[in-house]
N, C-alpha and C positions, 0 to 999 in steps of 0.2 A: 296743675299739670306742669311737670318739669320740662323746660325747653332745652334743646341741645344746640350749641352753636354750629353753624354750617361750616364744613371743612374749608380751610383756606385754599386758594389756588395753588400755593406752594405745597401743602400737604397732599393735595390731589395729584400734583405732578410727581411728588416723591413716590406715592403709592402706585401710580401708573408705571413709573420707572422700575419699581420693585417687581411688579407683575411681569413686566417685559423681561427683566433679568432672569426671573424664575422660569419663564417660558423658554428662553434661550438655553438655560441650564438643562431643562428637561429634554429639549431637543438634542442637545449634545450628548446627554446621558443615553438617550434612546439609540442614536446612530453611532456611538463610539464603537470601534472595532474590538477593543478589549472588553472582557466581561467586567461589569461593575456591580457591586453590592454595597448598599448603605444600611447600617444597623445602628440601633441606639446603644446606650451604655449597658443595657441588660442583655445585649445580643439578639434583640428582636429585629427582624428584617423590616426595613422601611421601604426599600426600593431595590429592584434588580432590573438590569437592562436586557434587551433582546439577545445580545451577544452571549451573555452569561447563561440565559435560558437554553440557547442552542448548544453551547459548549457542555453544560452539565446535563443536557437532554431532559430538561424539566418540562413535564406535561401539565402538572397541576399548579395552581396559584400558591406562591410561597410567601408573599408579603403578609406579615403578621406572625409567621412562624419563627422559631429560634434558629439561628445559624446552624447549630448542631444537628438539626433535623435535615439540613440540605447538604452540608459539607461535613462528612463524618471522617475527619482526619485529625489525629491527636496533635501532630506538629502544627497544623494550621490553626486549630482551636486554641492551643497554648499561646501561639504568637498573637492571635486576636485579643485574648484576655490580657496578655502582657501590655499591649498597646492601650487598651481601655484603662488599665491600672496605672500606667506610667506616662502616658501621653507621648511616648517615643515612637517614631515611625519605624516600621519593621519590614524587611523583605525576606521571604522564604520561598524555596522551591518545593512544590507539593506534588505528590503522586497519588492519584485516586485509582483504585483497582476494584474494590468491592462494588458490585452492582453494575459494572460496565463491561461490555464485551472485550474491549481493549483498554489498557492502562491510559489514563489521561495525565499529562504533565503540564503544570503551569507555574509561573512566578506570581506570587501573591504580594502585592505592594499594599501594606496596611497603614493608613494615615489617620491619625486622630483628628476629630473635628468638633466644633461647637455647632449645635443645632438649636438656636433660640426658638422657643415655642414648643419644643417637644419635652421640656422638663415640667414636672408637676402634673396635675390632673386636668388642667384646662385643655381646650381645643388647640390644636397646633395652629400657630400663626404663620402668615406668609412672610418668612424671613429667609435671607440668603444663608447657605451653608458656608461656614467660615473655617478654613483649615488652620490648625495650630502650627505656627512656625517654630515655636520653642516649647519645651516642657512647661506644663502649667501645674501650679500647686493644687488647683481645683480638679476634681474628677472630670474627665471629658464627657461630652454628651453622646458620643458615638464614634464611629469610624467609617471611612470609605475604603473598600477593598477592591483593588484593581487586579484582575486576574488575566495575566498575559499568557496565552496559549503557546506552549513550546513543545507540544506533543510531536509535531512533524520533525522538529530538530532532534529530539531525543531518539525517535524511531530511526531517523537517518543515521545518527551516530551508532546505534545498535547494529543496523544493517551493515555499516562499514566495518565495524569490529568483527561481525560474523563473517563478512566476505573475506577479510584478511585472514581470519583463522581458517576458513574453509580452503582458500587458495593455498595457504601454507601446508595444510594437511594433504591436499591433492598433489602438490609438488613433491612432498616428502617421500611418498610411497615409491614412485618410479625412480626418483633420484637415489634413494637408498638401495633399490634393487640394482641400478646401474653401477653404483659405487661398489656394492658387495661382489657382484659377479666380475667386474673388471679387476678388483683386487685379487680375487681368486685366480684369474688368468695370469696376472703379473707374478703371483707366487708360484707358478709352475704348471698350472692347468693348461696353459697355452700349448704345452708340448704333447698333450693328449688330444689327438684329432677329434675323437668322438665327443669328449667332454667340451672341448673348445668350441665346436660347432653348436652344441646345445646352448652353451653360455652366450655365444654371440647372438643366437636367435632371441634369447630372453632379453638381452640388452637392446636389440633392435625393436622388439615389441614395446618395451617401456619407453624407448625414445620416440616411437610413433605416438604413444599415448601423451607424452609431453608436448609433442608438436600439435596434436589435436586440442589439448587443453589451452595452449597459447593462442591458437587460432580462434577458439571459442571466446576466450577472454578479449581478444582484439575485436571480434564481431560484436560482443556485448558492449564494449566501450564505444564502438562506432555508432551503434543504434541509440545509445543514451546521450550521445553528443548533440548539443543544440545546432551544431554546424552540419549535421547529416541531413541531406535533402534527397529522399527517394525520388526516382523519376517515374511518376505515375502516367501510364499510357494504357490505351485499350489493349487487353491481353486475352487471348483465347485460352480458356480453361482446358479444352480438349487438347490443344497443342502443348500446353504446359504439362499435362498428365503424361502424354506420350514421351516428352523429353525426359521426365523424371524416371519413367519406367525403364528407359535404356540404361540409366545409371544404377538401378537396383536389381535389374533382372538376373544378373549373375548370382547375387546373394540368394535370391528366391529359388533359383534353379538348384543351388547347392543343397537346399533343404527340401526340394521338391514341393515348394509352396506355389499354389495356383493364385495368380492375381487377376481379378476380373474388374472391368470398368463399366459403370452405368452412368451415362450422361443424358439428361433430359433434352428432348428435341428443342431446337431454337433457343438454346441457352445463350443469353447475351454475353458479350465480352465483359471482363472485369476491369475496373480501373485499378491498376496494380503496377508495382515495380517488379519486372520479370525476374531478375536475379535473386532478389530477396524472397519472392514468392516461391521460386524454385527451391530455395533453402528450406522453407516451411514444409513443403510437400515431401521433399527428400528425407527430412528428419522424421516426419510422422510415418512414412513408409518404411524407413530403415528400422525404426522401433517396432513397427508391426511385424516385420520379418524376424527380428531378433527374438521376440517374445511369443512367436507362434511356433508350435511344434512341427516337426517334420511331417510333410504331406498335409499341412494345414491349408487354410484359405484366407486370403486377404482381398477385400473389395474396396474400390474407390467409387463413391457416388458424388455427382454434382447436379444441383438443381436450383431452381429459384424458390426460396421459401415463402411462407405466408406474409412475411414483412417486406417482401420485395428485394431481399438480399440474396446474393449467390452463396449457397451453402455447399461446402465440400466436406464429405465424411470419409474417414479412413477406418475401415472396420476389419477386425481380425477375430479369429476364434482361439486366441491364445489363452494364457494363464489368467488374464483379467486383473483388475485392481480393486481392492477393497474400497467401498465408498468412503470410509473414514479418511482415506488419503487423498481424495479428489481435490480438496481445497488447497493442497500443498504441493502437488506434483509439478506445478509451474514455477515454483520457487527455485532460486539458484542453489545448486548443489544438493537439492533434496532428492533422495532416492528411496523408493519403497523397500527395495532389497539391495543394500549397498554392495555386498560382496558379489552378487550376481551381475549387477550393473557394471562394476569395474572389470569383472571377468570378461564381459562382452565388449569392453572398450569404451564404455560411456564415461563422459566427463562430469555429468550432472548439470550441465549448462544448456543442453539442447532444447528442452521444452521452455526454458526461460527465454532463450533467444527467439523461439517460435512465437511465444506470447508477445514479445516486444514488436516483432515484425507485423503480426496481425493487428495489434493496436495502432501501429503507425498507418495501417490501411483503413482505419476507422471501423475495424471489425471486432468480432468476439471469438474466443476459443474456449471450448469446454470438453469434458470427457464424460461419457456414460459407460459404466462398467460394473460388473459384479465379479467377485472372486471366482476364478476358474470358469468363467463364462464368456471370456473375450472382452474386447474394449472397442468403443467407437469414439474417435477423436474428431471433433467437428469444428470448423471455423467458417466465418462469413466474410464476404467482400462486397463492396459497392459495385453495382453494374456501371459500366462506362457511360451508358445512357439510361437515365431514370426510367423505370418501367411502371406501367399502370397495372395495378392488381385487379383481377376480375371481381365484380361485386357478387358476394355469395347470395 
């Protein structure tokens, strides 16, 4: 029988140190905020960390699969194969769209590595992963791919571009009208009293629209500022509704629209900033009156819902909103009917402002509507004093 020499204390110490290093490496890999993928020279996945699984929304096990089966992007795959062939580090910005509800953007840092023990047909040995600091004449053993998520950055940049484009468009229309009509007046129309009065009314209407747009932009800027601190105080919903009704009653009377109010008994006060909450209800009621036909009906309901939140509903029997638009109507400058909205004096920012205010109140806002069957806009608020829900 062949005898094997006992491992020396030095070898045992080195082995223990190696295991400890690998344990530390695996812990770092697991907790690293960026997504990490390690593959061998053939593109077979050896390891992925939790961040990458979450980012790529991976549900099934991917270790052992080819990278092509997980990240199907030609730019990314070409960069990875180039690194495996040349041992040169590569950085690429990658966009993934197919198979995701929203595009994903990430920077891929692809680094060639040596992985002793993964070459040949033997079992992998416990050996550290060694990055290659310089190009090697020998084929690399694999690569580490670090995926840095920049989706939020790219989406913010897109939103900024869209916002600037939308603001420019919204400003151009009234400014062009004011410029055109004022030039006509200067060219001699001012001497015709009838024409002059009509033109001045048009200029005045467009100047009001500009004023409203600037005010809405300032409101939006204020709400998005980290320095904005709403003053949350116990607020009577019934008192709030009565205040807002005095502001919109004349508009309702002009169209012979009946506004009714239904408030649950013993409704607790809401924890709210009164002025901003007044803005929410005024905007929703103003929209309900605008889009409800003459002699129509608008109702305001307030109650404590099943989740212990105060829920306010603004209901109209107007033209309604097709469900396919529901997810977008709270976006800045989004209009279902652009021409009709502008004709009625809308800036396209009202519902976006309303959503910001409700979210600052730890609430939710949504719409339920069908085309030609009216709309119900609902939002929730926290009670000033937590309530106990009855047990069913």
